[in-house]
DSSP file (Angstrom, degrees, kcal/mol; ACC not computed):
  #  RESIDUE AA STRUCTURE BP1 BP2  ACC     N-H-->O    O-->H-N    N-H-->O    O-->H-N    TCO  KAPPA ALPHA  PHI   PSI    X-CA   Y-CA   Z-CA
    1    1 A M              0   0    0      0, 0.0     2,-0.3     0, 0.0   137,-0.0   0.000 360.0 360.0 360.0 133.7   12.5   -3.2  -10.9
    2    2 A V        -     0   0    0      1,-0.1     2,-0.1     4,-0.0    27,-0.1  -0.615 360.0-125.2 -78.2 135.5   11.9   -4.7   -7.5
    3    3 A S     >  -     0   0    0     -2,-0.3     4,-2.6     1,-0.1     5,-0.2  -0.358  22.8-106.6 -78.5 163.2   10.8   -8.3   -7.7
    4    4 A F  H  > S+     0   0    0      1,-0.2     4,-2.0     2,-0.2     5,-0.2   0.934 118.8  43.8 -56.2 -52.6    7.6   -9.6   -6.1
    5    5 A P  H  > S+     0   0    0      0, 0.0     4,-2.4     0, 0.0    -1,-0.2   0.899 114.4  50.6 -64.5 -37.1    9.3  -11.5   -3.2
    6    6 A D  H  > S+     0   0    0      2,-0.2     4,-2.8     1,-0.2    -2,-0.2   0.899 109.0  51.6 -65.1 -39.6   11.7   -8.6   -2.6
    7    7 A A  H  X S+     0   0    0     -4,-2.6     4,-2.2     2,-0.2    -1,-0.2   0.911 111.3  46.9 -63.5 -42.4    8.9   -6.1   -2.5
    8    8 A V  H  X S+     0   0    0     -4,-2.0     4,-1.9     2,-0.2     5,-0.2   0.907 112.9  49.6 -67.0 -41.2    7.0   -8.1    0.1
    9    9 A K  H  X S+     0   0    0     -4,-2.4     4,-2.5     1,-0.2    -2,-0.2   0.931 112.6  46.9 -61.7 -45.2   10.1   -8.6    2.2
   10   10 A M  H  X S+     0   0    0     -4,-2.8     4,-2.6     1,-0.2    -2,-0.2   0.865 107.2  58.9 -64.9 -35.6   10.8   -4.8    2.1
   11   11 A F  H  < S+     0   0    0     -4,-2.2    -1,-0.2     1,-0.2    -2,-0.2   0.921 115.6  33.6 -59.3 -45.5    7.2   -4.1    3.0
   12   12 A F  H >< S+     0   0    0     -4,-1.9     3,-0.8     1,-0.2    -2,-0.2   0.797 117.6  53.9 -83.5 -27.9    7.4   -6.0    6.2
   13   13 A A  H 3< S+     0   0    0     -4,-2.5     3,-0.2     1,-0.3    -2,-0.2   0.855 111.7  45.1 -72.2 -34.5   11.1   -5.2    6.9
   14   14 A R  T >< S+     0   0    0     -4,-2.6     3,-1.5    -5,-0.2    -1,-0.3  -0.249  77.3 149.9-100.5  44.5   10.4   -1.4    6.6
   15   15 A Y  T <  S+     0   0    0     -3,-0.8    67,-0.3     1,-0.3    -1,-0.2   0.824  79.6  12.4 -49.1 -47.9    7.3   -1.8    8.8
   16   16 A V  T 3  S+     0   0    0     -3,-0.2     2,-0.9    -4,-0.1    -1,-0.3  -0.038  90.8 130.9-123.6  30.0    7.4    1.7   10.3
   17   17 A D    <   +     0   0    0     -3,-1.5    69,-0.2     1,-0.1    -3,-0.1  -0.763  20.3 167.4 -90.6 105.2   10.0    3.3    8.1
   18   18 A F        +     0   0    0     -2,-0.9     2,-0.3    67,-0.1    -1,-0.1   0.279  52.5  90.0 -98.5   8.9    8.5    6.7    6.9
   19   19 A Q  S    S+     0   0    0      2,-0.1     2,-0.1    70,-0.0    67,-0.1  -0.705  74.7  16.0-104.0 155.5   11.9    7.9    5.6
   20   20 A G  S    S-     0   0    0    113,-0.4     2,-0.3    -2,-0.3    69,-0.2  -0.384  86.7 -62.3  86.9-161.5   13.4    7.4    2.2
   21   21 A R        -     0   0    0    114,-0.2     2,-0.4    68,-0.1    66,-0.2  -0.902  29.9-156.8-131.4 152.6   11.8    6.5   -1.1
   22   22 A S        -     0   0    0     64,-1.2    68,-0.2    -2,-0.3    -2,-0.0  -0.998  21.8-126.3-132.0 137.7    9.9    3.5   -2.6
   23   23 A R     >  -     0   0    0     -2,-0.4     4,-1.8     1,-0.1     5,-0.1  -0.255  25.0-110.2 -76.5 164.6    9.6    2.7   -6.3
   24   24 A R  H  > S+     0   0    0      1,-0.2     4,-2.8     2,-0.2     5,-0.3   0.898 117.6  56.4 -60.3 -41.5    6.4    2.1   -8.1
   25   25 A S  H  > S+     0   0    0      1,-0.2     4,-2.5     2,-0.2     5,-0.3   0.895 105.4  51.2 -62.2 -39.1    7.1   -1.6   -8.5
   26   26 A E  H  > S+     0   0    0      2,-0.2     4,-1.8     1,-0.2    -1,-0.2   0.939 112.2  47.2 -61.3 -45.3    7.5   -2.0   -4.7
   27   27 A Y  H  X S+     0   0    0     -4,-1.8     4,-2.1     1,-0.2    -2,-0.2   0.939 115.8  42.6 -61.9 -48.9    4.1   -0.3   -4.2
   28   28 A W  H  X S+     0   0    0     -4,-2.8     4,-2.3     2,-0.2    -1,-0.2   0.841 111.0  54.4 -74.0 -32.7    2.2   -2.3   -6.8
   29   29 A W  H  X S+     0   0    0     -4,-2.5     4,-2.5    -5,-0.3    -1,-0.2   0.907 110.8  47.6 -63.9 -39.6    3.8   -5.7   -5.9
   30   30 A V  H  X S+     0   0    0     -4,-1.8     4,-2.7    -5,-0.3     5,-0.2   0.900 109.6  52.8 -67.5 -40.2    2.7   -5.2   -2.3
   31   31 A A  H  X S+     0   0    0     -4,-2.1     4,-2.1     1,-0.2    -2,-0.2   0.921 111.4  46.9 -59.8 -43.1   -0.8   -4.2   -3.5
   32   32 A L  H  X S+     0   0    0     -4,-2.3     4,-2.5     2,-0.2    -2,-0.2   0.917 110.8  52.3 -64.0 -43.6   -1.0   -7.4   -5.5
   33   33 A F  H  X S+     0   0    0     -4,-2.5     4,-2.6     1,-0.2    -2,-0.2   0.927 110.4  47.2 -58.5 -46.7    0.3   -9.4   -2.5
   34   34 A N  H  X S+     0   0    0     -4,-2.7     4,-2.3     1,-0.2     5,-0.2   0.885 111.6  51.3 -64.7 -38.2   -2.4   -8.0   -0.2
   35   35 A L  H  X S+     0   0    0     -4,-2.1     4,-2.5    -5,-0.2    -1,-0.2   0.909 110.9  48.5 -63.1 -42.1   -5.1   -8.6   -2.8
   36   36 A I  H  X S+     0   0    0     -4,-2.5     4,-2.9     2,-0.2     5,-0.2   0.925 110.6  50.7 -64.4 -44.7   -3.9  -12.3   -3.1
   37   37 A V  H  X S+     0   0    0     -4,-2.6     4,-2.1     1,-0.2    -2,-0.2   0.947 114.9  42.1 -59.5 -49.8   -3.9  -12.8    0.7
   38   38 A I  H  X S+     0   0    0     -4,-2.3     4,-2.4     1,-0.2    -1,-0.2   0.901 114.3  52.8 -65.2 -40.0   -7.4  -11.4    1.1
   39   39 A G  H  X S+     0   0    0     -4,-2.5     4,-2.6    -5,-0.2    -2,-0.2   0.916 109.2  48.5 -60.7 -44.4   -8.6  -13.3   -2.0
   40   40 A V  H  X S+     0   0    0     -4,-2.9     4,-2.7     1,-0.2    -1,-0.2   0.913 111.4  50.2 -62.9 -42.1   -7.2  -16.6   -0.7
   41   41 A L  H  X S+     0   0    0     -4,-2.1     4,-2.3    -5,-0.2    -2,-0.2   0.894 111.7  48.0 -64.3 -39.0   -8.9  -16.1    2.7
   42   42 A V  H  X S+     0   0    0     -4,-2.4     4,-2.2     2,-0.2    -2,-0.2   0.915 111.9  49.4 -67.3 -41.9  -12.2  -15.3    1.0
   43   43 A I  H  X S+     0   0    0     -4,-2.6     4,-3.2     1,-0.2     5,-0.2   0.922 112.5  47.6 -62.9 -43.5  -12.0  -18.4   -1.2
   44   44 A L  H  X S+     0   0    0     -4,-2.7     4,-2.4     2,-0.2     6,-0.3   0.894 108.8  55.3 -63.2 -39.3  -11.2  -20.5    1.8
   45   45 A L  H  <>S+     0   0    0     -4,-2.3     5,-2.1    -5,-0.2     6,-0.8   0.922 116.1  37.2 -57.8 -45.1  -14.1  -18.9    3.7
   46   46 A M  H ><5S+     0   0    0     -4,-2.2     3,-1.0     4,-0.2    -2,-0.2   0.908 118.0  48.7 -74.9 -42.9  -16.4  -20.0    0.9
   47   47 A A  H 3<5S+     0   0    0     -4,-3.2    -2,-0.2     1,-0.2    -3,-0.2   0.834 110.1  50.3 -70.4 -33.1  -14.9  -23.3    0.1
   48   48 A L  T 3<5S-     0   0    0     -4,-2.4    -1,-0.2    -5,-0.2    -2,-0.1   0.328 118.0-106.6 -91.1   9.8  -14.7  -24.6    3.6
   49   49 A G  T < 5S+     0   0    0     -3,-1.0    13,-0.2     2,-0.2    10,-0.2   0.727  76.8 135.4  79.2  22.0  -18.3  -23.8    4.4
   50   50 A G  S   <S+     0   0    0     -5,-2.1     9,-2.2    -6,-0.3    12,-0.4   0.757  75.5  34.5 -72.4 -23.0  -17.7  -20.8    6.6
   51   51 A L  B    S-A   58   0A   0     -6,-0.8     7,-0.2     7,-0.2    -1,-0.2  -0.991  76.3-141.5-135.6 126.4  -20.4  -18.9    4.7
   52   52 A N     >  -     0   0    0      5,-2.9     4,-2.8    -2,-0.4     5,-0.3  -0.775  11.4-160.2 -85.6 112.9  -23.6  -20.4    3.3
   53   53 A P  T  4 S+     0   0    0      0, 0.0    -1,-0.2     0, 0.0    -7,-0.0   0.767  86.5  54.2 -68.1 -23.8  -24.2  -18.6    0.0
   54   54 A D  T  4 S+     0   0    0      1,-0.1    -2,-0.0     3,-0.1    -3,-0.0   0.928 125.2  19.4 -75.6 -45.0  -27.9  -19.6   -0.1
   55   55 A T  T  4 S-     0   0    0      2,-0.1    -1,-0.1    -3,-0.0     3,-0.1   0.669  93.9-129.7 -99.7 -19.6  -28.9  -18.3    3.3
   56   56 A G     <  +     0   0    0     -4,-2.8     2,-0.2     1,-0.3    -2,-0.0   0.553  58.0 145.2  79.8   6.7  -26.0  -15.9    3.9
   57   57 A E        -     0   0    0     -5,-0.3    -5,-2.9    -6,-0.0     2,-0.5  -0.548  42.6-139.2 -80.4 143.9  -25.5  -17.4    7.4
   58   58 A M  B     -A   51   0A   0     -7,-0.2    -7,-0.2    -2,-0.2    -8,-0.1  -0.885  12.6-151.0-106.6 131.3  -22.0  -17.6    8.7
   59   59 A G     >  -     0   0    0     -9,-2.2     4,-1.4    -2,-0.5     3,-0.5  -0.278  38.9 -88.4 -87.4 179.6  -20.8  -20.7   10.5
   60   60 A P  H  > S+     0   0    0      0, 0.0     4,-1.4     0, 0.0   -10,-0.1   0.861 128.3  54.2 -59.3 -37.1  -18.1  -20.8   13.2
   61   61 A L  H  > S+     0   0    0      1,-0.2     4,-2.2     2,-0.2   -11,-0.2   0.834 102.7  58.8 -66.6 -31.5  -15.4  -21.3   10.6
   62   62 A G  H  > S+     0   0    0     -3,-0.5     4,-2.6   -12,-0.4    -1,-0.2   0.899 103.3  51.1 -63.1 -41.0  -16.6  -18.2    8.9
   63   63 A F  H  X S+     0   0    0     -4,-1.4     4,-2.3     2,-0.2    -1,-0.2   0.853 107.8  53.7 -65.4 -34.0  -16.0  -16.1   12.0
   64   64 A V  H  X S+     0   0    0     -4,-1.4     4,-2.3     2,-0.2    -2,-0.2   0.947 111.4  44.3 -64.5 -47.5  -12.5  -17.5   12.2
   65   65 A F  H  X S+     0   0    0     -4,-2.2     4,-2.4     2,-0.2    -2,-0.2   0.889 113.0  50.7 -66.9 -38.4  -11.7  -16.4    8.7
   66   66 A I  H  X S+     0   0    0     -4,-2.6     4,-2.4     2,-0.2    -1,-0.2   0.914 110.7  50.6 -63.4 -40.9  -13.3  -13.0    9.2
   67   67 A G  H  X S+     0   0    0     -4,-2.3     4,-2.6     2,-0.2    -2,-0.2   0.899 109.7  49.7 -62.0 -41.2  -11.2  -12.6   12.3
   68   68 A I  H  X S+     0   0    0     -4,-2.3     4,-2.6     2,-0.2    -2,-0.2   0.910 111.0  49.8 -64.0 -42.0   -8.0  -13.6   10.4
   69   69 A M  H  X S+     0   0    0     -4,-2.4     4,-2.6     2,-0.2    -2,-0.2   0.901 111.6  48.4 -64.3 -40.1   -8.9  -11.0    7.7
   70   70 A I  H  X S+     0   0    0     -4,-2.4     4,-2.4     2,-0.2    -2,-0.2   0.927 112.5  48.2 -65.4 -44.2   -9.5   -8.3   10.3
   71   71 A L  H  X S+     0   0    0     -4,-2.6     4,-2.1     2,-0.2    -2,-0.2   0.903 112.6  48.6 -62.7 -41.0   -6.2   -9.1   12.1
   72   72 A Y  H  X S+     0   0    0     -4,-2.6     4,-1.5     2,-0.2    -2,-0.2   0.927 110.6  51.5 -64.2 -43.6   -4.3   -9.1    8.7
   73   73 A G  H  < S+     0   0    0     -4,-2.6     4,-0.5     1,-0.2     3,-0.3   0.908 111.9  46.3 -59.3 -42.9   -5.9   -5.8    7.8
   74   74 A L  H >X S+     0   0    0     -4,-2.4     3,-0.7     1,-0.2     4,-0.5   0.865 109.1  56.2 -66.7 -35.7   -4.9   -4.3   11.2
   75   75 A A  H 3< S+     0   0    0     -4,-2.1    -1,-0.2     1,-0.2    -2,-0.2   0.785 111.1  42.8 -68.8 -26.5   -1.4   -5.7   10.7
   76   76 A I  T 3X S+     0   0    0     -4,-1.5     4,-1.8    -3,-0.3    -1,-0.2   0.427  88.3  90.6-101.7   2.2   -0.8   -4.0    7.4
   77   77 A V  H <> S+     0   0    0     -3,-0.7     4,-2.1    -4,-0.5     5,-0.2   0.976  92.4  39.2 -61.3 -55.8   -2.3   -0.5    8.2
   78   78 A I  H  X S+     0   0    0     -4,-0.5     4,-2.7     1,-0.2     5,-0.2   0.931 117.4  47.5 -65.5 -47.4    0.9    1.1    9.4
   79   79 A P  H  > S+     0   0    0      0, 0.0     4,-2.4     0, 0.0    -1,-0.2   0.848 111.0  53.6 -64.6 -28.6    3.2   -0.5    6.8
   80   80 A S  H  X S+     0   0    0     -4,-1.8     4,-2.1     2,-0.2    -2,-0.2   0.906 110.2  46.4 -68.9 -40.6    0.8    0.5    4.1
   81   81 A I  H  X S+     0   0    0     -4,-2.1     4,-2.5     2,-0.2     5,-0.2   0.933 113.0  50.1 -63.7 -45.3    0.8    4.1    5.3
   82   82 A A  H  X S+     0   0    0     -4,-2.7     4,-2.5   -67,-0.3    -2,-0.2   0.901 110.0  50.7 -60.7 -41.4    4.6    4.1    5.5
   83   83 A L  H  X S+     0   0    0     -4,-2.4     4,-2.0     2,-0.2    -1,-0.2   0.910 111.1  47.6 -63.6 -42.5    4.8    2.6    1.9
   84   84 A F  H  X S+     0   0    0     -4,-2.1     4,-2.4     2,-0.2    -2,-0.2   0.886 110.7  51.7 -68.0 -37.2    2.5    5.3    0.5
   85   85 A V  H  X S+     0   0    0     -4,-2.5     4,-2.4     2,-0.2    -2,-0.2   0.928 110.7  48.0 -63.6 -43.8    4.5    8.1    2.3
   86   86 A R  H  X S+     0   0    0     -4,-2.5     4,-1.7     1,-0.2   -64,-1.2   0.860 109.1  54.6 -63.9 -33.2    7.7    6.7    0.8
   87   87 A R  H  X S+     0   0    0     -4,-2.0     4,-1.0   -66,-0.2    -2,-0.2   0.911 108.0  48.8 -64.7 -42.0    6.0    6.6   -2.6
   88   88 A L  H ><>S+     0   0    0     -4,-2.4     5,-2.3     1,-0.2     3,-0.7   0.905 108.7  53.8 -61.5 -41.5    5.1   10.3   -2.1
   89   89 A H  H ><5S+     0   0    0     -4,-2.4     3,-1.8     1,-0.2    44,-0.3   0.855 100.6  61.1 -60.9 -34.2    8.8   10.9   -1.2
   90   90 A D  H 3<5S+     0   0    0     -4,-1.7    37,-3.3     1,-0.3    -1,-0.2   0.812 105.5  46.3 -65.0 -29.0    9.8    9.2   -4.4
   91   91 A I  T <<5S-     0   0    0     -4,-1.0    -1,-0.3    -3,-0.7    -2,-0.2   0.180 124.3-106.6 -97.9  17.9    7.9   11.9   -6.4
   92   92 A N  T < 5S+     0   0    0     -3,-1.8     2,-0.3     1,-0.2    -3,-0.2   0.846  78.4 129.0  65.2  38.7    9.5   14.6   -4.2
   93   93 A Q      < -     0   0    0     -5,-2.3    -1,-0.2    -8,-0.1    -2,-0.1  -0.889  62.7-101.6-121.3 154.3    6.4   15.3   -2.3
   94   94 A T    >   -     0   0    0     -2,-0.3     3,-1.3     1,-0.1     4,-0.2  -0.405  23.0-127.4 -72.4 148.9    5.8   15.5    1.5
   95   95 A G  T >> S+     0   0    0      1,-0.3     3,-1.5     2,-0.2     4,-0.6   0.662 100.1  80.6 -69.4 -16.4    4.1   12.6    3.2
   96   96 A W  H 3> S+     0   0    0      1,-0.3     4,-1.5     2,-0.2     3,-0.3   0.692  74.7  75.5 -65.6 -17.4    1.6   15.0    4.8
   97   97 A I  H <> S+     0   0    0     -3,-1.3     4,-2.2     1,-0.2    -1,-0.3   0.862  87.6  61.0 -60.0 -34.3   -0.3   14.9    1.5
   98   98 A Y  H <> S+     0   0    0     -3,-1.5     4,-2.4    -4,-0.2    -1,-0.2   0.905 100.0  53.5 -60.7 -41.0   -1.4   11.4    2.5
   99   99 A L  H  X S+     0   0    0     -4,-0.6     4,-2.6    -3,-0.3    -1,-0.2   0.916 108.1  50.6 -59.9 -42.7   -3.2   12.9    5.6
  100  100 A G  H  X S+     0   0    0     -4,-1.5     4,-2.5     1,-0.2    -1,-0.2   0.888 110.1  49.7 -61.1 -39.5   -5.0   15.3    3.3
  101  101 A L  H  X S+     0   0    0     -4,-2.2     4,-1.3     2,-0.2    -2,-0.2   0.877 110.7  49.7 -67.5 -37.3   -6.1   12.4    1.1
  102  102 A V  H  < S+     0   0    0     -4,-2.4     4,-0.4     2,-0.2    -2,-0.2   0.934 112.6  46.7 -66.2 -46.0   -7.3   10.5    4.1
  103  103 A I  H >< S+     0   0    0     -4,-2.6     3,-1.6     1,-0.2     4,-0.3   0.919 110.9  52.3 -62.6 -42.9   -9.3   13.5    5.4
  104  104 A A  H >< S+     0   0    0     -4,-2.5     3,-1.4     1,-0.3    -1,-0.2   0.795  98.1  68.3 -62.4 -27.2  -10.7   14.1    1.9
  105  105 A G  T 3< S+     0   0    0     -4,-1.3    -1,-0.3     1,-0.3    -2,-0.2   0.672  95.0  55.3 -66.5 -16.6  -11.8   10.4    1.9
  106  106 A F  T <  S+     0   0    0     -3,-1.6    -1,-0.3    -4,-0.4    -2,-0.2   0.488  89.1  89.0 -93.0  -4.3  -14.4   11.2    4.6
  107  107 A I  S <> S-     0   0    0     -3,-1.4     4,-2.1    -4,-0.3     3,-0.4  -0.838  87.2-114.1 -97.5 121.1  -16.1   13.9    2.6
  108  108 A P  T  4 S+     0   0    0      0, 0.0     2,-1.6     0, 0.0    -2,-0.1  -0.211  96.1   4.0 -54.7 143.3  -18.9   12.7    0.4
  109  109 A L  T  > S+     0   0    0      1,-0.2     4,-0.8    -4,-0.1     3,-0.4  -0.171 123.2  70.3  71.4 -39.5  -18.2   13.0   -3.4
  110  110 A I  H  > S+     0   0    0     -2,-1.6     4,-2.5    -3,-0.4     5,-0.2   0.804  85.2  69.5 -71.1 -28.4  -14.7   14.3   -2.7
  111  111 A N  H  X S+     0   0    0     -4,-2.1     4,-2.0     1,-0.2    -1,-0.2   0.835  94.4  54.9 -60.5 -32.0  -13.7   10.8   -1.5
  112  112 A F  H  > S+     0   0    0     -3,-0.4     4,-2.1     2,-0.2    -1,-0.2   0.924 109.3  46.4 -65.3 -43.9  -13.9    9.6   -5.1
  113  113 A V  H  X S+     0   0    0     -4,-0.8     4,-2.5     1,-0.2    -2,-0.2   0.888 111.1  52.7 -65.0 -39.9  -11.5   12.2   -6.3
  114  114 A A  H  X S+     0   0    0     -4,-2.5     4,-2.0     2,-0.2    -1,-0.2   0.884 108.6  50.5 -63.9 -38.5   -9.2   11.4   -3.3
  115  115 A S  H  X S+     0   0    0     -4,-2.0     4,-1.8     2,-0.2    -2,-0.2   0.915 111.1  47.6 -65.4 -43.1   -9.2    7.7   -4.3
  116  116 A I  H  X S+     0   0    0     -4,-2.1     4,-2.5     1,-0.2    -2,-0.2   0.903 109.5  54.9 -63.2 -40.6   -8.4    8.6   -7.9
  117  117 A A  H  X S+     0   0    0     -4,-2.5     4,-2.8     1,-0.2    -2,-0.2   0.887 105.6  52.2 -61.4 -39.7   -5.6   10.9   -6.7
  118  118 A Q  H  X S+     0   0    0     -4,-2.0     4,-2.1     2,-0.2    -1,-0.2   0.908 110.5  47.7 -63.4 -41.1   -4.0    8.0   -4.7
  119  119 A I  H  X S+     0   0    0     -4,-1.8     4,-0.9     2,-0.2    -2,-0.2   0.916 112.9  48.5 -65.2 -42.7   -4.0    5.8   -7.7
  120  120 A V  H >X S+     0   0    0     -4,-2.5     4,-1.1     1,-0.2     3,-0.8   0.927 110.5  50.8 -63.6 -45.0   -2.5    8.5   -9.9
  121  121 A I  H >< S+     0   0    0     -4,-2.8     3,-0.6     1,-0.3    -1,-0.2   0.898 108.1  53.1 -59.0 -40.8    0.2    9.3   -7.2
  122  122 A A  H 3< S+     0   0    0     -4,-2.1    -1,-0.3     1,-0.2    -2,-0.2   0.716 111.3  47.5 -68.1 -19.4    1.1    5.6   -7.1
  123  123 A C  H << S+     0   0    0     -4,-0.9    -1,-0.2    -3,-0.8    -2,-0.2   0.600  84.8 105.5 -96.8 -13.4    1.5    5.6  -10.9
  124  124 A I  S << S-     0   0    0     -4,-1.1  -100,-0.0    -3,-0.6     2,-0.0  -0.485  77.2-114.8 -71.0 132.7    3.7    8.7  -11.2
  125  125 A P        -     0   0    0      0, 0.0     3,-0.1     0, 0.0    -1,-0.1  -0.373  36.3-107.3 -64.5 146.4    7.4    7.9  -12.0
  126  126 A G        -     0   0    0      1,-0.1   -35,-0.3    -2,-0.0     2,-0.2  -0.207  42.6 -80.5 -70.3 163.7    9.8    8.9   -9.2
  127  127 A T        -     0   0    0    -37,-3.3     2,-0.3   -38,-0.1    -1,-0.1  -0.458  48.9-118.1 -63.8 130.3   12.2   11.8   -9.4
  128  128 A A  S    S+     0   0    0     -2,-0.2    -1,-0.1    -3,-0.1   -37,-0.0  -0.558  80.4   0.5 -71.7 132.0   15.3   10.8  -11.4
  129  129 A G  S    S-     0   0    0     -2,-0.3    15,-0.2    10,-0.1    14,-0.1  -0.193 114.6 -28.8  80.5-178.2   18.4   11.0   -9.2
  130  130 A P        -     0   0    0      0, 0.0    15,-1.6     0, 0.0     2,-0.2  -0.347  59.5-177.7 -70.8 150.7   18.4   12.0   -5.6
  131  131 A N  B >   -B  134   0B   0      3,-2.4     3,-1.8    13,-0.1    16,-0.1  -0.695  51.2 -74.8-131.1-170.4   15.8   14.4   -4.1
  132  132 A K  T 3  S+     0   0    0     14,-0.3    15,-0.1     1,-0.3   -43,-0.0   0.600 128.9  55.4 -68.2  -7.5   15.4   15.9   -0.7
  133  133 A Y  T 3  S-     0   0    0      1,-0.4  -113,-0.4   -44,-0.3    -1,-0.3   0.438 120.8 -76.3-103.2  -1.8   14.1   12.5    0.6
  134  134 A G  B <   -B  131   0B   0     -3,-1.8    -3,-2.4  -114,-0.1    -1,-0.4  -0.799  66.7 -31.6 138.5-177.6   17.1   10.4   -0.4
  135  135 A P  S    S-     0   0    0      0, 0.0  -114,-0.2     0, 0.0     6,-0.1  -0.276  72.0 -87.8 -71.5 159.5   18.9    8.7   -3.3
  136  136 A D        -     0   0    0      3,-0.4     6,-0.2     4,-0.2     3,-0.1  -0.542  31.4-153.2 -67.1 118.6   17.0    7.4   -6.3
  137  137 A P  S    S+     0   0    0      0, 0.0    -1,-0.2     0, 0.0  -114,-0.1   0.743  95.1  54.6 -67.7 -20.1   16.1    3.7   -5.4
  138  138 A K  S    S+     0   0    0      1,-0.3   -10,-0.1    -9,-0.1    -2,-0.1   0.873 131.9   5.9 -77.7 -38.8   16.1    2.9   -9.1
  139  139 A N    >   -     0   0    0     -3,-0.1     3,-2.3     1,-0.1    -3,-0.4  -0.676  67.3-174.0-147.2  84.1   19.6    4.2   -9.7
  140  140 A P  T 3  S+     0   0    0      0, 0.0    -4,-0.2     0, 0.0    -1,-0.1   0.716  85.2  52.0 -58.2 -23.0   21.4    5.2   -6.5
  141  141 A G  T 3  S+     0   0    0     -6,-0.1     0, 0.0   -12,-0.1     0, 0.0   0.300  84.1 122.5 -96.7  10.5   24.4    6.6   -8.3
  142  142 A A  S <  S-     0   0    0     -3,-2.3    -6,-0.1    -6,-0.2    -3,-0.0  -0.163  70.1 -87.7 -71.4 166.3   22.5    8.8  -10.7
  143  143 A G        -     0   0    0      1,-0.1     2,-0.1   -14,-0.1    -1,-0.1  -0.153  55.1 -86.3 -66.5 167.8   23.0   12.6  -11.0
  144  144 A S        -     0   0    0    -15,-0.2     2,-0.2     1,-0.1    -1,-0.1  -0.433  33.8-151.3 -82.9 152.2   21.1   15.0   -8.8
  145  145 A A        -     0   0    0    -15,-1.6     2,-0.3    -2,-0.1   -16,-0.1  -0.455  50.5 -59.5-102.0-178.6   17.7   16.4   -9.5
  146  146 A D        -     0   0    0     -2,-0.2     2,-0.6     1,-0.0   -14,-0.3  -0.514  57.0-161.9 -65.3 125.2   16.4   19.7   -8.2
  147  147 A I        -     0   0    0     -2,-0.3     2,-0.5   -16,-0.1   -16,-0.1  -0.953   3.6-163.9-116.3 119.6   16.6   19.6   -4.5
  148  148 A F              0   0    0     -2,-0.6   -16,-0.1     1,-0.1    -2,-0.0  -0.880 360.0 360.0-104.6 130.9   14.5   22.1   -2.6
  149  149 A A              0   0    0     -2,-0.5    -1,-0.1     0, 0.0    -2,-0.0   0.460 360.0 360.0 -84.6 360.0   15.3   22.7    1.1
């Protein structure tokens, strides 16, 4: 199992790496990290008076925090896609499935099914042993699985 700090380090170190495989623990630790970062920024936005909860008006500090959240969101778009593609590779599927899920996300009612599919894909255990996308990150020395060319 990948530890929380290791998963975050790998997430940023493999920023645009669409090759290889990523374990479930890496994916979910990164999801937790991103949730914590956004949560902390929202709490700071509220606690430091950036947003008045009574009137809904945003002060200058609120715009700063919203800007930071937008910049963070933009900074993690590509590594998040790369992580999900590696997650697909871990279950011996092509990364192009992600494109299909993104396109399905723009279709009303189908977008709900696409969201559920992403969660299910992220929960499926990886292929035991090496597959066509690389060695098993859980056990690099394991025996081979079915490899389709």
